[in-house]
N, C-alpha and C positions, 0 to 999 in steps of 0.2 A: 589250693589249686596246684596243678602240675605244670612244670616248666619243661617237660620232656618234649622234644620236637617229634611227636608221633603224628601219624596221619589223622588220628582222632582229634588231637588238639589243634592242629593247623586247619583242618577241614571245617571244624566247628567254630573257628575263630576264638577258641579258648586261649590260644597263645598267638598274640599278634606279633608282627615283626618288631614293634616298639618294645613289647614286653620282653622278647628274647634278647634284644640289644641291651635292655636295662639289666637283665640278669647277668649277661656276660660282662658288662661294665662293672657291676658290683663284685663279681668274682675276681676280676682283674684288680680292683681296688683292694679287696681283702688280701689277695696274694702279695700285692705291693707293700701292704702295711703289716705283714705277718710278723715282722721282727726277726727275720733271718731264718725262717722255716720252723719256728717253734710254736706252730698252731696247735689247735685242739686235736686230740687223738680220739678216734671213734671207738 
């Protein structure tokens, strides 16, 4: 599934506000526990 806040995802309820908030919270958690910016490189 996609977490992009596009019109398609929000209009079709594929991305609910709760899902978006969960994704942002997880991203913030990962940033906070990154170990000083030494995360994975793409």
